[in-house]
C-alpha positions in Angstrom: 84.9 42.2 81.5 86.1 45.7 80.9 84.8 48.3 78.5 87.3 50.5 76.6 88.3 53.6 78.7 86.3 56.7 77.7 88.1 58.8 75.2 87.8 62.4 76.3 89.6 64.1 73.5 86.5 65.2 71.7 83.9 65.1 74.4 83.8 68.8 75.0 82.6 69.3 71.4 79.6 67.1 71.8 76.9 68.6 73.9 73.6 67.0 75.0 70.9 69.7 74.6 68.7 70.7 77.5 65.1 71.6 76.8 63.1 73.8 79.1 59.5 72.6 78.9 58.2 76.0 80.1 59.3 77.7 76.9 56.9 79.1 74.3 55.4 76.1 72.5 56.2 76.7 68.9 59.9 77.3 69.7 59.8 74.3 72.1 58.5 71.9 69.4 61.3 72.9 67.1 64.0 72.4 69.7 62.6 68.9 70.6 62.5 67.8 67.0 66.1 69.1 66.4 67.3 67.3 69.5 65.7 64.0 68.4 67.2 64.4 64.9 70.7 65.4 65.8 71.3 63.5 69.1 68.5 61.1 69.8 68.8 62.2 73.4 68.2 65.4 75.4 67.5 66.5 79.0 64.4 68.3 80.1 64.0 70.8 82.9 60.8 72.4 84.3 59.1 69.2 83.6 56.4 69.7 86.2 57.0 66.4 88.1 56.9 67.2 91.8 60.1 66.4 93.6 58.3 64.4 96.3 57.0 62.0 93.6 60.5 61.3 92.4 62.0 61.0 95.9 59.2 58.8 97.0 60.0 56.2 94.4 63.8 56.6 94.9 63.3 55.9 98.6 61.3 52.8 97.8 63.9 51.6 95.4 66.8 52.2 97.9 64.8 50.4 100.6 64.4 47.4 98.4 67.9 47.2 97.1 69.4 47.5 100.6 67.5 44.4 101.8 69.4 41.1 102.3 69.9 39.1 99.1 67.7 36.3 100.4 64.8 38.7 100.7 65.3 40.3 97.4 65.3 36.9 95.7 61.8 36.3 96.8 60.8 39.0 94.3 62.4 37.0 91.5 63.5 35.6 89.2 62.4 38.2 86.7 60.3 36.4 84.1 60.3 39.0 82.8 58.8 41.1 85.7 60.3 41.1 89.2 63.8 41.1 90.6 66.8 40.2 88.5 70.5 40.3 89.1 73.4 40.5 86.5 71.6 38.6 83.8 70.0 41.3 81.6 68.3 39.2 79.0 67.5 35.6 78.1 70.3 35.6 75.5 72.9 36.0 78.2 73.9 39.7 78.3 75.5 40.2 81.7 76.3 43.3 83.7 77.2 44.4 87.1 73.7 45.4 88.3 70.5 44.3 89.9 67.1 45.5 88.9 63.3 45.6 89.3 61.2 45.4 86.2 57.5 46.3 86.5 54.7 46.5 84.0 52.8 49.8 84.3 49.5 48.1 84.6 48.3 48.9 88.2 47.0 45.4 88.8 50.4 43.9 87.8 52.1 46.4 90.1 49.8 45.5 93.0 50.6 41.8 92.6 54.3 42.3 92.3 54.4 44.6 95.4 53.6 41.8 97.7 57.0 40.2 97.2 58.9 43.5 96.8 57.9 45.5 99.8 56.9 45.0 103.5 54.4 47.7 102.8 52.9 46.7 99.4 50.3 49.5 99.4 52.9 52.2 100.0 55.2 50.8 97.3 52.3 50.5 94.8 51.2 54.0 95.4 54.8 55.4 94.9 55.2 53.4 91.7 51.8 54.3 90.2 52.2 58.0 91.1 55.7 58.1 89.4 54.5 56.2 86.3 51.6 58.6 85.8 53.9 61.6 86.0 56.5 60.1 83.7 53.9 59.1 81.2 52.6 62.7 81.1 56.2 63.9 80.4 56.5 61.3 77.6 53.2 62.3 76.1 54.0 66.0 76.2 57.2 65.4 74.4 55.5 63.1 71.8 52.9 65.8 71.2 55.6 68.4 70.8 57.2 66.1 68.3 54.0 65.8 66.3 53.6 69.5 66.2 57.2 70.1 65.2 56.9 67.5 62.4 53.6 69.1 61.2 51.6 65.9 61.8 47.9 66.8 61.5 46.9 64.6 64.4 48.8 66.0 67.4 48.0 62.8 69.4 49.2 60.4 66.7 52.2 59.4 68.8 51.2 60.0 72.4 48.0 58.0 71.8 50.2 54.9 71.4 51.4 55.0 75.0 48.1 56.2 76.5 46.4 53.1 75.2 44.8 51.2 78.0 46.7 48.1 76.8 50.0 49.9 76.5 53.0 47.6 77.1 55.0 50.3 78.8 57.3 49.3 81.7 59.1 50.8 84.6 62.6 49.6 85.4 64.8 50.4 88.4 68.5 49.6 87.9 70.9 49.5 90.9 74.6 49.5 90.2 76.3 48.6 93.6 79.6 50.2 94.6 82.5 47.7 94.0 83.8 46.0 97.1 87.2 47.8 96.9 85.5 51.2 96.3 83.6 51.3 99.5 86.5 52.2 101.8 89.8 53.9 101.0 89.3 56.2 97.9 92.8 55.1 96.8 91.4 51.5 96.4 88.6 52.5 94.0 88.5 50.3 91.0 88.5 52.0 87.5 85.0 53.1 86.6 84.9 51.3 83.3 83.3 48.0 84.3 80.2 46.9 82.5 77.1 48.0 84.3 74.7 47.6 81.3 76.2 46.9 77.8 75.8 48.9 74.7 72.2 49.0 73.3 69.3 51.1 72.1 65.9 50.9 73.7 63.2 49.1 71.5 60.3 51.2 72.8 59.0 54.5 71.6 60.5 56.8 74.2 62.5 56.5 77.4 62.3 58.9 80.3 65.3 58.3 82.6 66.1 59.8 86.0 69.2 58.8 88.1 70.7 59.9 91.4 73.8 62.1 91.4 76.2 59.3 90.5 77.7 59.2 87.0 77.5 56.1 84.8 75.4 56.8 81.7 77.2 57.1 78.4 76.1 57.6 74.8 77.9 56.7 71.6 78.6 59.3 68.9 78.7 58.7 65.1 82.4 58.0 65.2 82.3 55.6 68.1 83.3 57.8 71.0 81.6 57.2 74.3 80.4 60.4 75.9 79.5 60.6 79.6 76.1 62.1 80.4 76.6 64.1 83.6 73.9 63.2 86.2 71.4 65.7 87.6 68.7 64.4 89.8 66.4 67.4 89.0 66.4 66.6 85.3 65.0 63.8 83.1 67.0 62.3 80.3 64.8 61.6 77.2 66.0 59.0 74.7 64.5 58.1 71.3 63.7 54.4 71.0 63.8 52.1 68.0 60.0 52.3 67.5 60.1 56.1 67.2 62.9 55.7 64.7 60.6 53.5 62.6 57.6 55.8 63.1 59.6 58.7 61.8 61.1 56.7 58.9 64.6 57.1 60.2 64.4 60.9 60.6 65.0 60.3 64.3 67.7 57.8 65.3 67.5 55.8 68.5 70.5 56.5 70.7 73.1 53.8 71.5 74.0 54.0 75.2 75.5 52.0 78.0 76.1 52.3 81.8 79.5 51.8 83.5 79.9 51.3 87.2 81.2 54.1 89.4 83.3 52.2 91.8 83.0 54.2 95.0 79.3 55.0 94.9 76.2 53.0 94.1 74.0 54.3 91.3 70.3 53.9 90.9 68.4 54.9 87.7 64.6 54.8 87.1 63.4 54.4 83.5 59.9 54.7 82.1 59.8 53.0 78.7 56.8 54.2 76.8 55.5 51.4 74.5 52.4 50.8 72.5 49.9 47.9 72.9 51.3 44.5 71.7 49.0 44.4 68.7 49.7 48.1 67.6 51.2 48.4 64.2 54.4 50.4 63.9 55.0 51.9 60.4 56.4 55.1 59.1 53.8 57.8 59.4 52.4 58.7 55.9 52.7 62.4 56.5 56.5 61.9 56.7 56.7 60.2 53.4 56.9 61.7 49.9 57.0 60.3 46.3 60.8 60.6 46.6 61.0 59.0 50.0 60.1 55.4 50.3 59.4 53.6 53.7 62.6 52.4 55.2 60.8 49.8 57.3 58.2 47.1 56.8 55.2 47.4 59.1 55.4 45.4 62.2 53.5 45.1 65.5 55.1 45.9 68.8 54.7 42.3 69.8 56.7 41.2 66.7 59.4 43.7 67.3 59.7 43.0 71.0 60.1 39.3 70.3 62.8 40.0 67.7 64.6 42.6 69.8 64.9 40.4 72.9 66.1 37.4 70.8 69.3 39.2 69.8 72.3 40.4 71.7 72.0 44.0 73.0 74.7 45.4 70.7 72.8 44.4 67.5 71.0 47.0 65.5 67.6 45.2 65.6 65.6 47.5 63.3 67.6 46.1 60.4 65.5 43.0 60.7 62.5 45.0 59.5 64.2 46.9 56.7 62.1 47.4 53.6 63.5 45.2 50.8 64.4 48.2 48.6 65.5 50.5 51.4 69.2 51.6 51.8 71.0 50.0 54.7 71.9 52.5 57.5 75.5 51.5 58.1 76.1 53.2 61.4 74.7 51.6 64.5 75.2 54.9 66.4 72.7 57.8 66.5 
C-alpha cells in the first residue's frame, strides 16, 4: 500500500515552531499556547534531558530490534504491551514497522523486561530513567499551557499525568530499511510506503524523539503532508485528543503519519502522557463563557480509550463525544 507522494509546493510556507525552554517564562507560556493553537505541534530545545539518558534508551532499543525475529517474538504478542510487528491495532491497521509498547508503571516495566532484554535490570533502568525525564518535560509544558491560558490552578493539567495511576505509556517504533534500500542507493525504493498510517494521538500530550532519519509528517488544514525534519537533540511535542477536549477545542490534536525511509532504518521513542483510567475529561470551566458552550460531553479516559481503539486510525474519534448542541468541526486536520 502506498501513500500519496508528498506535495512540496507549499511546504516552505508552513513552519513548525521551535520553543526554547530556557526562555523567560511569561514569554515562553505565550509561545507554547500559540504553537498549540496554530499547529498542534512544536519542537523544544534546551529541554534539560541529559543526552546520556536519551542515548541509553536508544541503545537498548537498537539492541532489541537487531535481535533475531525468533527472540523478539518471545516478547510478544503485544496484548497490548510487549512486542508487535506490522499490526498496529486490533481493528487491523497495518504498517511497515515493529514496536515495543510499555506501560510506564515500574512494576510493569520490570516484568516486561524479562522477555525483552538479556539484561532486564539494565533495560528497566534505562526505560524508567527516560520515562521520568520525558514526564518532566510533558509536565513543564502542561504547566506553561495552564499559565498561558490563565488557568488559576497551574497544576490542573500536569496533575493528570503525575497521578500515581496514570495510564501513560512508552512506545518504541522501529521502521526497518527496505530490502532493496540496504545496498546500492540507486535501488532505494520510494520513501512513501506506509510506516504508520494517518492518526491523532488520543492521550493528552506526546513527547517524541527520533534518530536522524526522516519519516514523520503532519497534515495541514488543506490536506498537504508536511515532513518534520528530524533532529535527535530536540523533542517533538504533539497535542493529543484529550488536550483538545480539555481546552474545548482551542487546541487541536495534530494529524500525523510516518513513512518509511527506504535506505535507512528509523527508530522513534514516544512518551504518551495520559490520565488515570477513571479520570474525567471535560472542558475546563475557566475556558468557557456564557457565549461558549462545551463542545464535548464529559468522558473518562477509560471510555475514550476504548472508543478510540475501536475505530480505524484515520477517524476523528472525538466526534463520538460531541455535545449534542455543539457545532461539528468539519476538518479532521489540525
